[in-house]
N, C-alpha and C positions, 0 to 999 in steps of 0.2 A: 374291304379288299381289295387290290389293285395289283396287278400283274408289273412283275419284272422284264424289262423291255431290255437291258443290257448290263452285264456285272463289269467293271471298271478291271481288268490286267493286274493285278497283281494285289489288288484289295483284300481291305477283311472278310467280305461280304467273299468273293471270290477264294480265298485262302480256308472259309467255312463250306464251301462247297455248296452255295446257291447257286442257281444257272438265267442263265433268261426263260421266260416263260413259268416261272415261279410264282403261285402266285405267293404275297405277303398279307397274310390274314391279320396278326396280332403282335406289339413289343410288346413283352412283361407284362404277358395276358391283356393287352390295353386294344380293343379292335382300333383298323387302320384303316380312315377314310378317305385323308386326304393330305397334302404337306405337310398342313399346320401339325396333326398326328403325329406324320411320320417324324419330325422335327424334335417334334417337343418332347417325345417318348424314346430319339436318341440319347435323350441327351446326358447317363450315365454308362459309369466306367466298366460295367459289367451289362447287356441285357442280352433276352431268352424272343425271340424273333421264334413267331409260327407261322408255317409257312405248308402251301399244300404243291402238288406236282404229281401231277395224270393220277389226281383225283385220291390219291395219297397223302396226310396229314404228319408232318414233321415239325422236328423243335430245332433250333440251329442255338448254342451260344456264342454269346461271342463278348472277347474284353479286348477293351482301348481305350484312347484317350477322350476323354467324358463327353467333348468337344466334337472329336471327329468327327468325318464322314466316314459312312462303311463301304462305299462305291459301287452303289444302286442308282438304276436308271430307270423310270419312267413314262411311259406313255405322252406323258403330258406335263406342262410343269408345277400343274395344280395337282395331279393324279387322279384326274376329277374334273370333270364338263363345268365351263367358268358356268355362274349361274344367270342367264338369264334377269332384264329388267321386269318387274313386274308394273310399276307404276307409267303414266298416259300425262306424262308434262304437257304442261300449255307449253313450256320453251326449249322440250328438249329440239337440240342441233340437228337428232339424226332422222325425225320425221321432217325436217328440212332437208335434206337430202336428196338431187334429183335423180333419175335415172344415170342408168352407165360408168358410179362407180365400183372402184374393188370394193369386190362382197363383203371384205371382213369391216366395212364401216358401216354396214345394215344391221351388225348386231350390237344388242345393249345391252351392257353387262352392270349387276349391279352388287356386288361381290365384296363382302366383308372380306374374306380372305384376300384379295387384290389391290384394299386397304392398307393392310398391315406390311405385307409384302413389296407391292410395288408402288402408293401412293396413293390411288386411287380414290374419289370420292366418290361413297354412297347414300342409301337416305335411308338403313335400315331396315326398309317396308317388308323387306323379303328373312329379318332373321325372328325369332322367338326367342323368349328367355329364356328358357335352352341354351340357345350358343349365345348369346350377348353375357352369360355364364362361366362358358368354352373360354369364351376371349380374354376374361377378368383369370381364370385357375390359368390358362395358359401365359400371361402378362403381351399380349397383343399389343403393342402399345408402341405410337400414337397409333389412334386410327383416326382419320380424316373424313369427315359425316359434312353430308348435302344436308343440311338445317332451312334455309331458304326462308321457313317463316314457323313461330315456334307457336303461332298462334292457331288451333287446330281443328277450328273446320274452314278459313285460308288454305292452310301444308293440305288437307283433302282435296278440294279443288284446285291447287296449283300441281297435286303429284297424281291428279284422279285412282287416288286407291286409300281405299277407306282406313287402312292398317296406317297411312302416313298421319294419323292423331294422336300417334302414341310416344310423340317422340322427345319429347321432354323426360317421360317418362324411363326410355329407354336410354337417355341422357345421364340422367341420375343414377343408373344403373350401371354402367361406365366408372362416372366419375367416384361412388361410395366403391368400387372396387380398383381403385387407384392407377385408373384407365387413362393417359394424357389424351387429350381430342380435342384437331382443328376441323374450325368450324369455317363451312360455305354460306353464303347468301347469295343465290342465283339471282338481280335485283330484277324483276320489270314491272316497267314504268306503270308508276295508276294502281300498282294491285300490290304489289310488297315494299314499298318503298312508305317512304314519309314519316306519320304516327304507325304506322305495322311493322318496319325498319328498326325504328327506338324501342316500340315492343320487345322483336327479336334482341336486338343487344342487350337488353337488362335484361331480360331473361338469363339466356346464355352467359351473361356477368355473375347470375348466382352459382354458378357452378364451377366458379375461377377456387383455385387456380388448376382444375383437371382442364376444363379450359381453356388452353395457352392462348388461342391465337382467334378470330375470327375477321374472314375476308369478304370484305362485298364486291361482288362483280355483275358488270351486266351481262346483260340476257345474247346471246348469242344470236341473231337473228340473220335468214339469210332472203333473197327476195323468192323462194321458194313457198313459201307458208299460205297457198291454195288448200281451204278447207280448214285452217290449224285459227286456231283462238286471235283474234287482235291483239298485237303488242308494236306498241311505237318505240324505235328507237332513242333512246337519249341522247338531248342534247345538250348546248351549250349553256345555258339556263336550269335544264332539269338534272343536271349534270351536276354543279354546280351547288344541290339540296341536297342531292346524295353525303358528296366534300365536308357540307355543313354538319353536317348529321354525323357524319364521322368524325372528322376533326372534332367536335366537341365535345362526342365521349370520350374520344382518343386522349387528348389534354386531361379528360379527369381524370384518366385509370391511369395516368400517368402522374397523376399526383398520389392517387389511393393506392396501385400496388408496383409503381416505377417503370411501368409498360403500356402500353397505348393498348394494346389488345385486339384494338380494331382498327381494320386495315383500309383502303380501296385500292382497288384494280387501276394501272397505271390508263387504260381506257380510260377512266375517268376523267381524271384529269387532262389528258390530251384532248379530250373533247370538252371539257369545259378553256378549254386555253389556258392552264395552270403550271405555274410552275411543282417539279414534282418536287413530293419532298428531301429533306439531306437525307443523310444514309443513316446519320443515328437515329432521327424516326421512324425508321424502320424496326429497330429492336434487333438487329441479327437475321432479320428476312425471311420470317418465318412461314411464310408465304407466299416465297420464292416462283416454286411451279406452280404456281395460279396467276402466277400473271399481275403478283403484287413487288411492287420496288424493282423486276427484272431491269427495267429500263434503265433504272440509275445505279445499281446494282452493275450489269452490263460494264455503263460508260465510267464509271470511279477507276473499276477493274482495269479500262482498256488505259483510259487518261494515261496512268499510273503508270502503266506499262509500261507507254511510248517514250514518254521522261528518262526511263530508267533508260531504259535501251539506246538515249540517245545520249547519255547524260555518263552511260557507263564507256562510251564508244563502241555499244557491240550492233551497231550499223555502218561503221565505220570503213570497213572495204568489203564492201554490195557493190554489186557494179551500176555504175553511172550512165551505165544505158535508159532513154529512154525506153518507160512501159506505161502501158495504161490499160486498167483493166475497171470494168464496165459490175458493180455490184448490186442486183434486184433485191430487193426487200418487199413484207407489205407495204399500207400507205401509213399507218399508223408510228415504226419507224423511223420514215423519212429522217426528219429533224434530227433525234440521236445518231444518225449513222452517217451526218451529212458532217457534224461538228468532230465527229470520230474521223471519215474521209480528210477531215482541210488539215489538223492536227499530223495525221501521217505525212502529208502532203511536204506540210512542213517542216518535217524531220524528213523526210524522203523529199526534196525539191526535182529529181528528176523520175519523180512516179505521177502519172495522172489516176486518179480513184474516180471515180462518176458514177454517185448514186440513185439509180432508177426504180420510184417506189410506182409500185405496180397495182393498178387496177383489179379489182379480182370483177371482171367480170363472170367468174361461172358459179359463186354465190350470191354476185350483188355487191354494191360497191358501199354498205353498209359491213360487210364483211370488210375487216382492216390489218388482220395480222401473218404476219410470213406464215405462220404453219400453215394457213389452210391456201396457199394458194397454192391452182391451180396446174399443172401443166401445159394446154395451153396459154392461158393464160404467158406466165415464164415468156413461153415459145414467142408470142407476140409482140412481149415487150421485149423481148433480145431482137428479132429482123426492124424492129423499129427504131433500136438503137445502133446495132451494128456493130460490135461489139467486136477488139482486138484475142483482148481477153477477158469470159464470162465466169461471175461468182455466183452462187444461186444457194437459197439458206438453205442447211439440212433437215430443218425443220417440216419443210415441205413434203418433203417424202418421210416413207416409212421405214422402218426401224432400220429392216437392210439396206436401204439406201437406193432402192430400184426402180421404185413404183410413186408417182404422185398422187394424189385422193380423186383423180378423173379416169385414174387407172392409165394415164399418160410413164411412160417409162422413161429412166431419164437417157437409157440409148435410142431410145426417140426423139429425143428434145435435140441430145449431140447432131444427129445427123442434122435435124433442121436446121440449128445455130451456125453451123459449118466455122466452128474457131473449140480452141482449146476452150475446156466446162468445168468447174472445180467448183464441187461441194463445200461449204464451207458452217463449220461448227461453230454455236452463241461462243463469242468471249473472242481468249486469247490464240485460238484458231487459226485466227482471221489475218494477223500477224505474222505468225509463223510460216501461215502459204505467201504472205508477197514474200519473205526471206526469200523462203524457196525458191520462185520464181528468178529472182535476185540471182541468187549465186548457180541458177542454172542454167543462166544463158552463158 
């Protein structure tokens, strides 16, 4: 049961007499525990809600369109607390966070509901067989699963949880229930790569087509690992070996299934100093949110759009007054963004677009992605550049776009750098912001 915090004005629920403060007990006699129950049992044209008000239980019947909402709001998005992770993973990034960061970054979640609703990756160690059957019954597909290894003993060791050994049995229940699965393997050098990585890929392949994609990503390692399991970062040669395994099986599965099935994160190609795969080799980018193909996808999208706007004359009327912009990013995206910047400047000769790759001193220089840049490092880089206009990556801020991971605020940054600051989302918003600046002068 969950408490209604707000009823939308003129909604079906308000017309039925439901008020804020009422407790929702059930829909069509099904107990409501969280958002999944609520959404699933709401999808009928006639529903019977059982509620409680001031200790008195009453019922309300509502008629509506089958998939229409009825206008109820609850205290939290999940209508329940997020499930805290019960694992002690040897590579956990949160364990490597120093003190002084914003409070929310220290919370470890491992919630299958967030896998379906938000795309989060989960280990399934918090899930019993009844909850797996609930996923199947409600058709909560796809589910994104952090597998890491299918070797039961090794998975228990890596996750620090005896329940981690059951992963293949759990995946089989989902597979046989018709649930699509995207898998993630966080590779730890010398631990679950090499022959263990091959074993995991082969085991997961047995669940195809339920297993729709497998991403191999490197463990994120910061300089704050005192007292934690020693793990070495991937270097050029060890990254090449990961790519050899992934590409070998990818070619095999391309012939067998007409898709590669297994993909490596962009970081491995950058570390190995190898060219990124072509767009076609990513099979529609099934693991884009996991950093697999993100650079290739963004590159092709931006270069195509630059050509289109130039050829169609969309930039012909822009002001030709000189404009200088400095774009801050992580070390990983430096070469990619320099190529984009060069293409933009060729199309707009009056523009100077400098790309500055920022070293991550807060987490350590092994952390190279823009999403983990902190306010203190961005401020220092901006001071050194003394920009006329500053672009910073939106992914380095939380969802509300006001705080960095180190609890440094955007307002603080703006005061420190003393120049106009713009938050830039990935992809086409970069071009849109440049246009706005040109038109606004």
